[in-house]
Backbone of each chain as ProteinMPNN parsed JSONL, in Angstrom:
{"seq_chain_A": "MTDSEKWAVWSLGVVALTTAAYFTFVALRGEGPKAISVFALLALVAVPKAGHRSWRSLDERERGIAHKALETSWRAGWLMAIALSLVIWRAKGWDMAFTVPMWRLQLTLWWLGVLMLAVRSVATLVLYRRGSNG", "coords_chain_A": {"N_chain_A": [[83.772, 111.746, 104.156], [85.618, 110.952, 101.479], [86.678, 111.642, 98.106], [87.079, 109.477, 96.707], [85.41, 107.817, 97.725], [82.636, 109.271, 97.563], [82.77, 109.034, 94.793], [82.596, 106.444, 94.435], [79.818, 105.764, 95.571], [78.196, 107.28, 94.147], [78.743, 105.948, 91.456], [77.195, 103.188, 92.213], [75.04, 104.495, 92.178], [74.173, 104.953, 89.544], [74.518, 102.691, 88.302], [72.402, 101.157, 89.43], [70.278, 103.154, 88.638], [70.671, 102.568, 85.652], [70.187, 99.652, 85.47], [67.423, 99.694, 86.286], [66.286, 101.611, 84.257], [66.825, 99.841, 82.378], [65.172, 97.833, 82.525], [62.774, 98.557, 82.576], [62.737, 99.498, 80.349], [62.56, 97.657, 78.782], [60.42, 96.27, 79.644], [58.522, 98.15, 78.37], [58.911, 98.423, 75.424], [59.7, 95.886, 74.931], [62.207, 93.195, 74.468], [65.389, 93.694, 72.506], [67.569, 94.807, 70.159], [67.222, 97.799, 70.632], [67.27, 97.909, 73.483], [69.844, 98.228, 74.157], [70.7, 100.687, 74.108], [70.128, 102.355, 76.212], [72.216, 101.283, 77.774], [73.816, 103.878, 77.666], [73.646, 105.275, 79.577], [75.469, 105.076, 81.479], [77.481, 106.599, 80.821], [77.309, 108.471, 83.003], [79.031, 107.741, 85.401], [81.229, 109.564, 84.794], [80.585, 111.996, 85.392], [80.985, 112.976, 88.299], [83.954, 114.758, 89.846], [85.849, 113.173, 90.853], [86.005, 111.285, 89.591], [87.342, 111.624, 87.152], [89.67, 112.063, 88.243], [93.469, 111.672, 88.207], [95.726, 109.045, 88.451], [97.833, 110.202, 89.4], [97.267, 111.813, 90.996], [96.231, 110.977, 93.926], [96.843, 109.607, 97.042], [99.037, 107.374, 98.706], [97.575, 105.668, 99.912], [94.815, 106.145, 98.931], [95.686, 105.191, 96.399], [96.169, 102.485, 96.712], [94.122, 101.845, 97.556], [92.672, 101.978, 95.393], [93.88, 100.259, 93.291], [93.237, 97.657, 94.659], [90.26, 97.673, 94.522], [90.182, 97.754, 91.719], [91.318, 95.442, 90.858], [89.65, 93.602, 92.285], [87.307, 94.057, 90.848], [87.923, 93.079, 88.427], [88.465, 90.305, 88.81], [86.002, 89.559, 89.545], [84.338, 89.956, 87.268], [86.162, 88.019, 85.628], [85.5, 85.598, 86.924], [82.604, 85.659, 86.337], [82.602, 85.387, 83.716], [83.715, 82.732, 83.326], [81.861, 81.491, 84.533], [79.81, 81.937, 83.052], [80.317, 80.688, 80.945], [80.597, 77.895, 81.781], [77.922, 77.373, 82.351], [76.262, 77.453, 79.843], [77.975, 75.332, 78.753], [76.913, 73.286, 80.401], [74.277, 73.505, 79.642], [74.131, 73.314, 76.843], [75.718, 71.455, 76.0], [79.237, 70.098, 75.041], [79.701, 69.769, 72.201], [77.749, 71.066, 70.711], [76.426, 73.885, 68.558], [75.852, 76.876, 68.371], [74.217, 79.874, 67.588], [74.362, 83.243, 67.932], [72.491, 86.192, 68.207], [74.017, 89.599, 67.391], [73.351, 91.782, 69.502], [72.808, 90.312, 71.623], [74.981, 89.516, 72.086], [76.26, 91.773, 72.745], [74.667, 92.755, 74.868], [75.539, 91.126, 76.784], [77.857, 91.888, 77.384], [78.086, 94.577, 77.882], [76.151, 93.73, 80.376], [77.976, 92.302, 81.853], [80.175, 94.383, 82.327], [78.889, 96.49, 83.963], [78.549, 95.009, 86.167], [80.952, 94.533, 86.746], [81.38, 97.269, 87.378], [79.688, 97.788, 89.546], [80.841, 96.156, 91.647], [83.516, 97.163, 91.959], [82.867, 99.601, 92.922], [81.635, 98.881, 95.349], [83.874, 97.39, 96.56], [85.548, 99.736, 96.838], [84.052, 100.983, 98.732], [84.047, 99.313, 100.993], [86.976, 98.557, 101.491], [87.677, 101.764, 102.303], [86.341, 101.861, 104.539], [86.772, 99.81, 106.422], [89.386, 99.456, 106.061], [92.788, 99.122, 104.746], [94.431, 97.318, 105.329], [96.839, 94.608, 105.032]], "CA_chain_A": [[83.799, 110.848, 102.962], [86.813, 110.746, 100.584], [86.202, 111.941, 96.916], [86.719, 108.092, 96.101], [84.029, 107.044, 98.414], [81.547, 109.904, 96.892], [82.271, 108.344, 93.482], [81.716, 104.783, 94.493], [78.381, 105.913, 95.827], [77.322, 107.724, 92.49], [78.297, 105.195, 90.659], [76.209, 102.428, 92.696], [73.351, 104.862, 91.862], [74.359, 104.916, 88.194], [74.096, 101.006, 87.925], [70.717, 101.232, 89.92], [69.451, 103.973, 87.37], [70.532, 101.778, 84.475], [69.506, 98.389, 85.571], [66.02, 99.955, 86.226], [66.055, 101.957, 82.99], [66.967, 98.77, 81.14], [63.961, 96.522, 82.693], [61.751, 99.235, 82.37], [62.342, 99.69, 78.836], [62.097, 95.797, 78.093], [58.584, 95.669, 79.753], [57.661, 98.806, 77.725], [59.229, 97.864, 74.257], [60.298, 94.2, 74.696], [63.777, 92.888, 74.388], [65.983, 93.839, 71.329], [68.675, 95.807, 69.966], [67.314, 99.007, 70.703], [67.639, 98.118, 74.613], [71.497, 98.534, 74.351], [70.959, 102.316, 74.257], [69.764, 102.121, 77.695], [73.616, 101.513, 78.748], [74.549, 105.106, 77.536], [73.548, 106.078, 80.913], [76.52, 104.229, 82.182], [78.419, 107.752, 80.952], [77.097, 109.224, 84.087], [79.701, 107.796, 86.277], [82.216, 110.282, 84.843], [80.226, 113.248, 85.885], [81.772, 113.488, 89.474], [85.497, 115.377, 89.854], [86.722, 112.213, 91.433], [85.741, 109.937, 88.462], [88.524, 111.859, 86.133], [91.172, 112.518, 89.087], [94.445, 110.978, 87.804], [96.351, 108.18, 89.474], [98.678, 110.641, 90.346], [97.057, 113.031, 92.318], [96.091, 110.228, 94.601], [98.052, 109.579, 97.92], [99.644, 106.042, 98.531], [96.576, 104.538, 100.275], [94.055, 105.858, 97.848], [96.347, 104.029, 95.224], [96.445, 101.213, 97.199], [92.44, 101.117, 97.51], [91.716, 102.157, 94.256], [94.136, 99.326, 92.777], [92.866, 96.508, 95.292], [89.141, 97.575, 94.176], [89.901, 97.349, 90.394], [91.757, 93.827, 90.963], [88.249, 92.784, 93.039], [86.04, 93.827, 89.694], [88.399, 92.17, 86.92], [88.356, 89.008, 89.401], [84.434, 89.325, 89.381], [84.249, 89.888, 85.87], [86.45, 86.825, 84.994], [84.678, 84.747, 87.382], [81.051, 85.606, 85.657], [82.556, 85.074, 82.224], [83.663, 81.401, 83.677], [80.444, 80.986, 85.351], [78.701, 81.854, 81.843], [80.72, 79.474, 80.016], [80.177, 76.602, 82.106], [76.333, 77.165, 82.219], [76.37, 77.178, 78.429], [78.427, 73.945, 78.65], [75.732, 72.423, 80.803], [72.75, 73.538, 78.703], [74.24, 72.922, 75.473], [76.966, 70.128, 75.829], [80.739, 70.366, 74.366], [79.727, 69.547, 70.81], [76.896, 71.973, 70.157], [76.958, 74.925, 67.677], [74.58, 77.629, 68.428], [74.264, 81.356, 66.745], [73.762, 84.018, 69.139], [72.877, 87.854, 67.572], [75.082, 90.326, 68.028], [72.857, 92.739, 70.177], [72.678, 89.727, 72.817], [76.328, 89.18, 72.87], [76.866, 93.024, 73.379], [74.066, 93.048, 75.936], [76.048, 90.233, 77.957], [79.171, 92.362, 77.637], [77.321, 95.488, 78.772], [76.112, 93.545, 82.077], [79.611, 91.96, 82.431], [80.588, 95.969, 82.476], [77.986, 97.21, 85.191], [78.729, 94.008, 87.279], [82.48, 95.208, 87.536], [81.512, 98.458, 88.049], [79.245, 97.398, 90.555], [81.853, 95.325, 92.292], [84.486, 98.068, 91.97], [82.161, 100.683, 93.717], [81.352, 98.277, 96.403], [85.049, 97.257, 97.394], [86.054, 100.811, 97.065], [83.534, 101.729, 100.078], [84.439, 98.233, 102.044], [88.035, 99.009, 101.863], [87.804, 102.897, 102.782], [85.402, 101.79, 105.684], [87.068, 98.732, 106.88], [90.82, 99.743, 106.344], [93.48, 98.227, 103.371], [95.796, 96.737, 105.77], [97.059, 92.987, 104.725]], "C_chain_A": [[84.812, 111.422, 101.929], [85.767, 111.361, 98.929], [85.844, 110.548, 96.191], [85.311, 107.569, 96.241], [82.761, 107.866, 97.6], [81.5, 109.065, 95.386], [81.89, 107.307, 93.274], [80.019, 104.713, 94.809], [77.421, 106.339, 94.622], [77.351, 106.773, 91.734], [77.198, 103.891, 91.077], [74.855, 103.222, 92.265], [73.396, 104.773, 89.971], [73.924, 103.688, 87.723], [72.773, 100.852, 88.43], [69.923, 101.399, 88.99], [69.56, 102.98, 86.053], [69.886, 100.512, 84.21], [67.81, 98.892, 85.534], [65.511, 100.614, 84.991], [65.805, 100.717, 82.041], [65.502, 97.927, 81.494], [62.771, 97.489, 82.358], [61.412, 99.65, 80.813], [62.129, 98.499, 77.837], [60.816, 95.908, 78.479], [57.897, 96.749, 78.736], [57.628, 98.404, 76.258], [59.387, 96.737, 74.047], [62.088, 94.465, 74.757], [64.061, 92.957, 72.882], [67.092, 94.665, 71.253], [68.84, 97.111, 70.807], [67.452, 99.213, 72.437], [69.035, 98.266, 75.016], [71.433, 99.868, 74.347], [71.0, 102.708, 75.51], [71.694, 102.358, 78.699], [74.384, 103.097, 78.563], [74.262, 105.825, 78.934], [74.682, 105.644, 81.953], [77.949, 105.579, 82.227], [78.491, 108.419, 82.156], [78.174, 109.112, 84.853], [81.105, 108.691, 85.922], [81.631, 111.983, 85.009], [81.23, 113.554, 87.171], [83.442, 113.926, 89.291], [86.18, 114.103, 89.954], [86.799, 110.827, 90.198], [86.869, 110.432, 87.038], [89.883, 112.398, 87.136], [92.237, 111.431, 88.519], [94.886, 109.789, 88.806], [97.064, 108.833, 90.099], [98.44, 111.492, 91.567], [96.396, 112.099, 93.553], [97.222, 110.002, 95.421], [98.261, 107.75, 97.81], [98.633, 105.154, 98.916], [95.334, 104.847, 99.609], [94.62, 105.055, 96.62], [96.189, 103.057, 95.263], [94.989, 100.615, 97.153], [91.872, 100.759, 96.135], [92.315, 100.813, 93.059], [93.496, 98.047, 93.413], [91.116, 96.371, 94.874], [88.838, 97.43, 92.525], [90.46, 95.902, 89.983], [90.538, 93.473, 91.296], [87.308, 92.836, 91.317], [86.436, 93.116, 88.614], [88.334, 90.329, 87.674], [86.575, 88.724, 89.122], [84.111, 88.98, 87.966], [84.716, 88.549, 85.153], [85.767, 85.566, 85.614], [83.193, 84.426, 86.603], [81.376, 85.144, 84.605], [82.77, 83.264, 82.251], [82.566, 80.745, 83.786], [79.534, 80.655, 84.015], [79.031, 80.565, 81.087], [80.418, 78.057, 80.53], [78.656, 76.784, 82.315], [76.066, 76.871, 80.987], [76.803, 75.927, 77.977], [77.492, 73.094, 79.038], [74.588, 72.271, 80.262], [73.144, 72.861, 77.462], [75.153, 71.698, 75.37], [78.257, 70.793, 75.069], [80.571, 71.017, 72.831], [78.746, 70.386, 70.295], [77.156, 73.589, 69.869], [75.825, 75.492, 67.949], [74.989, 78.924, 67.837], [73.632, 82.177, 67.708], [73.435, 85.51, 68.093], [73.493, 88.674, 68.368], [74.796, 91.513, 68.929], [73.065, 91.886, 71.269], [74.348, 89.788, 73.079], [76.642, 90.903, 73.498], [76.177, 93.347, 74.396], [75.171, 92.399, 76.956], [77.448, 91.177, 78.292], [78.666, 93.541, 78.409], [77.058, 95.074, 80.185], [77.336, 93.249, 82.502], [80.067, 93.591, 83.215], [79.98, 96.586, 83.799], [78.101, 96.01, 86.214], [79.849, 94.866, 87.872], [82.537, 96.464, 87.946], [80.73, 98.701, 89.469], [80.323, 97.096, 92.061], [82.862, 96.165, 92.876], [84.034, 98.99, 92.844], [82.256, 100.171, 95.404], [82.756, 98.013, 97.217], [85.528, 98.569, 97.593], [85.252, 101.032, 98.879], [84.103, 100.846, 101.183], [85.616, 99.146, 102.465], [88.295, 100.412, 102.638], [87.102, 102.414, 104.362], [86.46, 100.93, 106.795], [88.695, 99.084, 107.085], [91.474, 98.649, 105.197], [94.523, 97.597, 103.911], [95.941, 95.129, 105.298], [96.742, 92.825, 103.285]], "O_chain_A": [[84.604, 112.596, 101.621], [84.545, 111.43, 98.796], [84.893, 110.326, 95.441], [84.463, 107.131, 95.464], [81.927, 107.167, 97.024], [80.476, 108.568, 94.916], [81.125, 106.946, 92.379], [79.214, 103.874, 94.407], [76.322, 105.909, 94.274], [76.303, 106.442, 91.178], [76.356, 103.618, 90.222], [73.787, 102.649, 92.05], [72.372, 104.473, 89.357], [73.065, 103.581, 86.848], [71.977, 100.322, 87.655], [69.138, 100.606, 88.472], [68.521, 102.656, 85.478], [69.247, 100.205, 83.204], [67.059, 98.38, 84.704], [64.392, 100.289, 84.594], [64.91, 100.583, 81.207], [64.853, 97.446, 80.565], [61.786, 96.986, 81.817], [60.359, 99.977, 80.265], [61.732, 98.403, 76.676], [59.972, 95.633, 77.627], [56.821, 96.422, 78.236], [56.553, 98.065, 75.764], [59.233, 96.368, 72.883], [62.836, 95.418, 74.974], [63.293, 92.464, 72.056], [67.544, 95.208, 72.261], [69.828, 97.524, 71.413], [67.687, 100.34, 72.872], [69.329, 98.423, 76.202], [72.52, 100.309, 74.722], [71.925, 103.416, 75.906], [72.135, 103.059, 79.61], [75.368, 103.419, 79.229], [74.736, 106.928, 79.207], [74.641, 105.934, 83.148], [78.893, 105.679, 83.011], [79.549, 108.955, 82.486], [78.611, 110.203, 85.221], [82.054, 108.562, 86.695], [82.31, 112.972, 84.732], [82.183, 114.321, 87.026], [84.092, 113.259, 88.485], [87.102, 113.894, 89.166], [87.48, 109.805, 90.112], [87.115, 109.672, 86.101], [90.867, 113.013, 86.723], [91.81, 110.285, 88.382], [94.343, 109.685, 89.906], [97.26, 108.527, 91.275], [99.053, 111.756, 92.601], [95.908, 112.895, 94.356], [98.369, 110.09, 94.983], [97.708, 107.035, 96.974], [98.611, 104.01, 98.462], [94.561, 103.889, 99.588], [93.886, 104.32, 95.96], [96.025, 102.38, 94.249], [94.648, 99.467, 96.869], [91.102, 99.878, 95.752], [91.577, 100.387, 92.171], [93.167, 97.238, 92.546], [90.601, 95.253, 94.868], [87.749, 97.121, 92.041], [90.109, 95.315, 88.96], [90.087, 92.797, 90.372], [86.802, 91.851, 90.779], [85.63, 92.56, 87.867], [88.169, 89.333, 86.969], [86.112, 87.74, 88.545], [83.689, 87.887, 87.589], [84.017, 87.984, 84.312], [85.496, 84.597, 84.905], [82.749, 83.309, 86.337], [80.561, 84.326, 84.179], [82.181, 82.542, 81.446], [82.288, 79.658, 83.279], [78.824, 79.669, 83.818], [78.269, 79.67, 80.722], [80.036, 77.166, 79.772], [78.253, 75.64, 82.526], [75.495, 75.784, 80.91], [76.263, 75.368, 77.022], [77.131, 72.188, 78.287], [73.909, 71.244, 80.286], [72.51, 71.883, 77.065], [75.075, 71.032, 74.337], [78.202, 71.918, 74.573], [80.972, 72.079, 72.354], [78.909, 70.483, 69.079], [77.802, 74.364, 70.575], [74.777, 74.855, 67.843], [76.187, 79.049, 67.582], [72.556, 81.908, 68.243], [74.276, 85.779, 67.235], [73.588, 88.651, 69.595], [75.729, 92.268, 69.203], [73.579, 92.516, 72.193], [74.841, 90.079, 74.17], [77.189, 91.114, 74.581], [76.699, 94.201, 75.113], [75.639, 93.093, 77.858], [77.992, 91.121, 79.395], [78.824, 93.502, 79.63], [77.508, 95.724, 81.129], [77.824, 93.847, 83.461], [80.22, 93.789, 84.42], [80.718, 97.151, 84.607], [77.563, 96.283, 87.287], [79.875, 95.572, 88.88], [83.418, 96.899, 88.687], [81.032, 99.552, 90.305], [80.426, 97.709, 93.124], [83.157, 96.056, 94.066], [84.866, 99.294, 93.699], [82.734, 100.781, 96.361], [82.825, 98.359, 98.396], [86.047, 98.678, 98.704], [85.876, 101.186, 99.929], [84.589, 101.364, 102.189], [85.591, 100.061, 103.288], [89.074, 100.349, 103.589], [87.701, 102.869, 105.337], [86.84, 101.435, 107.851], [89.198, 98.981, 108.204], [90.906, 97.623, 104.822], [95.495, 97.282, 103.224], [94.882, 94.502, 105.264], [96.816, 91.716, 102.757]]}, "seq_chain_B": "MADDTPKIRNHIRRLRFEHGEMSQEELGKRAGVTRHTIMALEAGKYYPSLLLAFRIARAFGAGVEQVFDYADAGEPEQSASSESRKSEARTQAAEAR", "coords_chain_B": {"N_chain_B": [[88.574, 84.337, 119.317], [92.301, 84.598, 119.463], [93.968, 87.643, 117.679], [96.509, 86.644, 115.428], [97.994, 88.198, 113.889], [100.367, 90.386, 113.687], [101.373, 93.604, 114.614], [101.404, 96.995, 113.48], [101.941, 99.844, 115.504], [101.406, 103.225, 116.478], [102.066, 106.647, 117.269], [101.079, 108.756, 116.487], [98.837, 110.526, 117.011], [99.276, 111.148, 119.556], [101.963, 112.647, 119.195], [100.997, 114.959, 117.511], [99.328, 116.044, 119.412], [101.215, 116.986, 121.015], [102.864, 118.518, 119.369], [101.752, 121.391, 119.427], [98.88, 120.6, 118.984], [98.436, 119.962, 116.39], [96.928, 120.157, 112.929], [95.349, 117.119, 111.357], [94.869, 117.672, 108.965], [97.179, 119.593, 108.272], [99.551, 117.884, 109.217], [99.002, 116.134, 107.339], [99.351, 117.446, 104.94], [102.487, 117.913, 105.123], [103.142, 115.554, 105.244], [102.583, 114.96, 102.801], [100.202, 113.538, 102.055], [96.392, 112.733, 102.294], [94.126, 114.047, 104.686], [92.367, 112.069, 105.297], [93.837, 109.956, 104.956], [95.463, 110.381, 107.269], [93.86, 110.439, 109.381], [93.366, 107.416, 108.985], [95.363, 106.263, 109.647], [95.691, 107.219, 112.076], [93.654, 105.63, 113.253], [94.434, 102.769, 113.173], [94.052, 101.699, 110.934], [95.418, 101.318, 108.301], [98.558, 100.613, 107.574], [101.655, 102.317, 106.941], [103.779, 103.204, 104.209], [107.409, 102.564, 104.046], [108.361, 105.088, 103.085], [106.422, 106.851, 103.503], [106.255, 106.657, 106.34], [109.119, 107.473, 107.056], [108.334, 110.316, 106.244], [106.534, 111.063, 107.648], [107.422, 110.737, 110.449], [109.553, 112.811, 109.961], [108.3, 115.418, 109.677], [107.367, 115.341, 112.353], [109.867, 115.806, 113.322], [111.33, 113.757, 114.352], [112.303, 110.264, 115.144], [111.771, 107.325, 113.133], [111.198, 105.22, 114.83], [110.409, 106.501, 117.229], [107.833, 107.216, 116.173], [106.469, 104.975, 115.273], [105.735, 101.551, 116.078], [106.555, 98.494, 116.16], [105.067, 95.432, 116.57], [104.914, 92.011, 117.76], [102.152, 89.138, 117.545], [100.489, 88.956, 120.684], [102.895, 90.239, 122.22], [103.616, 91.898, 124.809], [102.286, 95.32, 125.676], [104.725, 96.941, 125.715], [106.385, 99.354, 124.299], [108.537, 99.757, 121.179], [109.249, 102.322, 121.019], [109.084, 103.543, 123.355], [111.393, 101.846, 124.479], [113.662, 102.888, 123.045], [113.558, 105.359, 123.996], [114.182, 104.889, 126.673], [116.559, 104.096, 126.442], [117.674, 105.971, 125.594], [117.77, 107.893, 127.327], [119.307, 106.41, 129.406], [121.832, 106.881, 128.232], [122.312, 109.539, 128.34], [122.162, 110.021, 130.837], [124.521, 108.613, 131.742], [126.265, 110.133, 130.391], [125.86, 112.747, 131.637], [126.902, 111.749, 134.115]], "CA_chain_B": [[89.987, 83.819, 119.056], [93.306, 85.843, 119.216], [94.334, 87.8, 116.257], [97.838, 86.369, 115.415], [98.682, 89.562, 112.81], [101.473, 91.564, 113.782], [100.523, 95.1, 114.459], [102.224, 98.342, 113.845], [101.279, 100.733, 116.423], [102.051, 104.571, 116.004], [101.654, 107.581, 118.581], [100.785, 110.175, 115.586], [98.095, 111.308, 117.979], [99.607, 112.062, 120.845], [102.714, 113.658, 118.753], [100.597, 116.348, 117.134], [99.193, 116.716, 120.366], [102.811, 117.453, 121.613], [103.021, 119.795, 118.465], [100.482, 122.464, 119.43], [97.677, 120.477, 118.585], [99.259, 119.863, 114.532], [96.059, 119.399, 112.609], [95.474, 116.343, 110.554], [95.265, 118.643, 107.636], [98.643, 120.054, 108.496], [100.115, 116.899, 108.936], [99.098, 115.58, 105.909], [99.892, 118.521, 103.822], [104.008, 118.157, 105.24], [103.473, 114.413, 104.587], [101.771, 114.629, 101.073], [98.709, 112.63, 101.704], [95.294, 113.476, 102.145], [93.498, 113.867, 105.991], [91.628, 111.039, 105.354], [95.027, 108.88, 105.298], [96.031, 110.59, 108.673], [92.846, 109.637, 109.995], [92.926, 105.787, 108.935], [96.614, 105.838, 110.022], [95.728, 106.865, 113.886], [92.73, 104.643, 113.726], [95.182, 101.938, 112.642], [93.444, 101.024, 109.82], [96.318, 101.594, 107.382], [99.817, 100.678, 107.49], [102.0, 103.222, 105.977], [104.933, 102.391, 103.566], [108.438, 103.021, 104.763], [108.492, 106.508, 102.671], [105.499, 107.864, 104.315], [106.606, 106.46, 107.849], [109.904, 108.577, 107.431], [108.016, 111.715, 105.716], [105.717, 111.672, 109.082], [108.848, 110.977, 111.699], [110.074, 114.059, 109.607], [107.102, 116.134, 110.161], [107.622, 115.893, 113.782], [111.202, 116.166, 113.674], [111.428, 112.79, 115.149], [112.853, 109.396, 114.317], [110.521, 106.471, 112.839], [110.853, 104.407, 115.757], [109.37, 107.292, 118.003], [106.445, 107.407, 115.625], [105.819, 103.548, 115.013], [106.051, 100.37, 116.736], [106.339, 96.954, 115.702], [104.46, 94.458, 117.81], [104.441, 90.492, 117.295], [101.084, 88.898, 118.355], [100.592, 88.59, 122.096], [103.54, 91.02, 122.726], [102.894, 93.115, 125.574], [102.439, 96.804, 125.396], [106.03, 97.542, 125.968], [106.615, 99.526, 122.562], [109.943, 99.775, 120.666], [109.598, 103.432, 121.136], [109.723, 103.589, 124.683], [112.787, 101.301, 124.904], [114.626, 103.727, 122.595], [113.49, 106.802, 125.029], [114.836, 104.538, 128.18], [118.216, 103.618, 126.317], [118.431, 107.409, 125.204], [117.793, 108.716, 128.935], [120.574, 105.862, 130.037], [122.87, 107.554, 127.458], [122.252, 111.057, 128.832], [122.621, 109.893, 132.309], [125.565, 108.055, 131.526], [127.23, 111.896, 129.681], [125.874, 113.772, 132.611], [128.035, 111.297, 135.088]], "C_chain_B": [[90.822, 85.008, 118.8], [93.681, 85.991, 117.76], [95.847, 87.622, 116.302], [98.804, 87.858, 114.406], [99.504, 90.488, 113.783], [101.008, 92.684, 113.995], [101.493, 95.749, 114.586], [101.333, 99.461, 114.595], [101.809, 102.161, 116.319], [101.347, 105.47, 117.252], [101.727, 109.119, 117.8], [99.749, 110.88, 116.497], [98.41, 112.107, 119.194], [101.456, 113.097, 120.618], [101.992, 114.785, 118.204], [100.235, 116.781, 118.576], [100.486, 117.899, 120.95], [103.111, 118.791, 120.434], [102.308, 120.732, 118.335], [99.352, 121.967, 118.56], [97.487, 120.406, 116.689], [97.679, 119.132, 114.473], [96.037, 118.262, 111.978], [95.56, 116.765, 109.492], [96.773, 118.697, 107.294], [99.423, 118.938, 108.468], [100.462, 115.982, 107.677], [99.646, 116.193, 105.077], [101.586, 118.243, 103.941], [104.05, 116.914, 104.715], [103.209, 113.768, 103.486], [101.079, 113.49, 101.218], [97.481, 113.36, 102.46], [94.691, 113.438, 104.086], [92.838, 112.962, 106.389], [92.651, 109.631, 105.825], [95.517, 109.074, 106.511], [95.112, 109.949, 109.632], [92.897, 108.072, 110.129], [94.146, 105.39, 109.314], [96.399, 105.778, 111.888], [94.834, 105.846, 114.191], [92.908, 103.089, 113.658], [94.677, 101.076, 111.721], [94.119, 100.978, 108.755], [97.709, 101.44, 108.088], [100.44, 101.516, 106.67], [103.391, 102.577, 105.344], [106.34, 103.134, 104.366], [108.555, 104.623, 104.466], [107.548, 107.138, 103.141], [105.716, 107.393, 105.713], [107.766, 107.683, 107.922], [109.289, 110.155, 107.343], [107.306, 112.25, 107.442], [106.467, 111.735, 110.306], [108.996, 112.773, 111.244], [109.458, 115.061, 109.904], [107.196, 116.723, 111.48], [108.992, 116.098, 114.45], [111.717, 114.952, 114.375], [111.785, 111.476, 114.551], [111.6, 108.198, 114.172], [110.081, 105.688, 114.147], [110.299, 105.361, 116.898], [108.126, 107.553, 117.713], [105.544, 105.997, 115.77], [106.504, 102.669, 115.461], [105.984, 99.37, 116.168], [105.944, 96.283, 116.913], [104.034, 93.05, 117.335], [102.946, 90.332, 118.212], [101.443, 88.709, 119.78], [101.87, 89.114, 122.624], [102.791, 92.087, 124.001], [102.999, 94.562, 125.361], [103.233, 97.526, 125.128], [106.255, 98.15, 124.36], [108.018, 100.0, 122.585], [110.319, 101.184, 121.025], [110.146, 103.905, 122.713], [110.997, 102.594, 125.275], [113.735, 102.15, 124.098], [114.826, 105.164, 123.662], [114.305, 106.252, 126.049], [116.158, 104.345, 127.631], [118.851, 105.127, 125.762], [118.789, 107.975, 126.345], [119.121, 108.092, 129.619], [121.987, 106.727, 129.382], [123.3, 108.85, 127.943], [122.862, 111.097, 130.233], [124.249, 109.665, 132.291], [126.671, 109.401, 130.986], [127.247, 112.579, 130.555], [127.123, 113.261, 133.749], [129.369, 111.947, 134.739]], "O_chain_B": [[90.487, 86.046, 118.23], [93.751, 85.124, 116.889], [96.496, 88.314, 117.085], [99.983, 88.211, 114.431], [98.97, 91.26, 114.58], [99.93, 92.841, 113.423], [102.396, 95.53, 115.393], [100.211, 99.827, 114.244], [102.989, 102.137, 115.969], [100.406, 105.129, 117.969], [102.181, 110.186, 118.213], [100.018, 112.07, 116.664], [98.029, 113.184, 119.652], [101.985, 113.862, 121.424], [102.546, 115.833, 118.535], [100.762, 117.809, 119.003], [100.538, 119.109, 121.168], [103.545, 119.888, 120.785], [102.067, 121.114, 117.19], [98.889, 122.618, 117.624], [96.532, 120.772, 116.004], [97.192, 118.25, 115.18], [97.244, 118.059, 111.841], [96.443, 116.25, 108.806], [97.402, 118.112, 106.412], [100.175, 118.958, 107.494], [101.458, 115.424, 107.217], [100.48, 115.636, 104.363], [102.151, 118.334, 102.851], [104.821, 116.768, 103.767], [103.408, 112.602, 103.146], [101.332, 112.49, 100.545], [97.613, 114.396, 103.111], [95.121, 112.433, 104.652], [92.586, 112.802, 107.583], [92.429, 108.708, 106.61], [96.052, 108.101, 107.041], [95.435, 109.127, 110.49], [92.549, 107.497, 111.161], [94.283, 104.17, 109.397], [96.708, 104.902, 112.697], [95.012, 105.154, 115.193], [92.031, 102.267, 113.928], [94.854, 99.857, 111.726], [93.421, 100.491, 107.866], [97.96, 102.097, 109.098], [99.925, 101.622, 105.557], [103.985, 101.634, 105.867], [106.249, 104.091, 105.135], [108.801, 105.398, 105.39], [107.833, 108.33, 103.264], [105.017, 108.119, 106.42], [107.569, 108.683, 108.612], [109.623, 111.045, 108.125], [107.476, 113.268, 108.112], [106.261, 112.612, 111.144], [108.663, 113.725, 111.95], [110.14, 115.852, 110.555], [107.157, 117.905, 111.821], [109.252, 116.419, 115.61], [112.687, 115.191, 115.094], [111.594, 111.44, 113.336], [110.648, 108.16, 114.951], [108.909, 105.531, 114.489], [109.546, 104.719, 117.631], [107.312, 107.994, 118.524], [104.394, 105.876, 116.193], [107.733, 102.711, 115.403], [105.017, 99.356, 115.407], [106.382, 96.506, 118.041], [103.026, 92.868, 116.653], [102.609, 91.022, 119.175], [102.575, 88.341, 120.093], [102.191, 88.496, 123.639], [101.764, 92.766, 123.992], [104.009, 94.93, 124.761], [103.047, 98.573, 124.507], [106.276, 97.403, 123.381], [108.614, 100.483, 123.549], [111.49, 101.419, 121.323], [111.205, 104.418, 123.078], [111.426, 102.685, 126.425], [114.861, 102.111, 124.595], [115.85, 105.771, 123.974], [115.204, 106.991, 126.451], [117.041, 104.444, 128.484], [120.034, 105.403, 125.563], [119.888, 108.505, 126.512], [119.918, 108.797, 130.237], [122.955, 107.094, 130.049], [124.477, 109.212, 127.957], [123.718, 111.857, 130.687], [125.058, 110.46, 132.771], [127.852, 109.409, 131.335], [128.274, 113.228, 130.755], [128.016, 113.993, 134.175], [130.371, 111.698, 135.409]]}, "name": "protein", "num_of_chains": 2, "seq": "MTDSEKWAVWSLGVVALTTAAYFTFVALRGEGPKAISVFALLALVAVPKAGHRSWRSLDERERGIAHKALETSWRAGWLMAIALSLVIWRAKGWDMAFTVPMWRLQLTLWWLGVLMLAVRSVATLVLYRRGSNGMADDTPKIRNHIRRLRFEHGEMSQEELGKRAGVTRHTIMALEAGKYYPSLLLAFRIARAFGAGVEQVFDYADAGEPEQSASSESRKSEARTQAAEAR"}
């Protein structure tokens, strides 16, 4: 297993831990701005050595895979943002105005980040296993 | 369903064997890539850039066509490198005459 694959597995673990911690927190303390503190756990993705390997230290195949995985994660994030806006539009209509607490907006962004991290990790693992031709 | 994608085949495994069982690690070092990339190349999971193809060929002291073949879909196993070897042999035979 390459360093990048190890990092991807580790990141998926961090995603699972963060998700579990968030729902535990919400179950015990209820929803609110304090629940956002759970996302500090995401900093754990920087623990493995591969988490801070420079782009230059990767060979051409590793770089290609890293690039494709990152691109896939941005696509997923973009699709999710569009889907979210469509859901709000369907639920509220074009002319509806509504206010959202800042913490809820932050929460949405954090979840988007978690989703993108998970997609990037899965894409990395898949590309290393199946090959990155084409 | 037949796979219509053109294939780039390589003879890295055989060439490593012919070069005193050169390890993947060693070849990777010489070509400037990791052992995992050499493994992926041998398994046909990755097609190298032209630059890497030249580096690998140089590591074996061979030409790119002796290491890599391009094959269109449905093309028989006859490889470009075997063609070039045949033409090389024909040239040598003509020179000997």
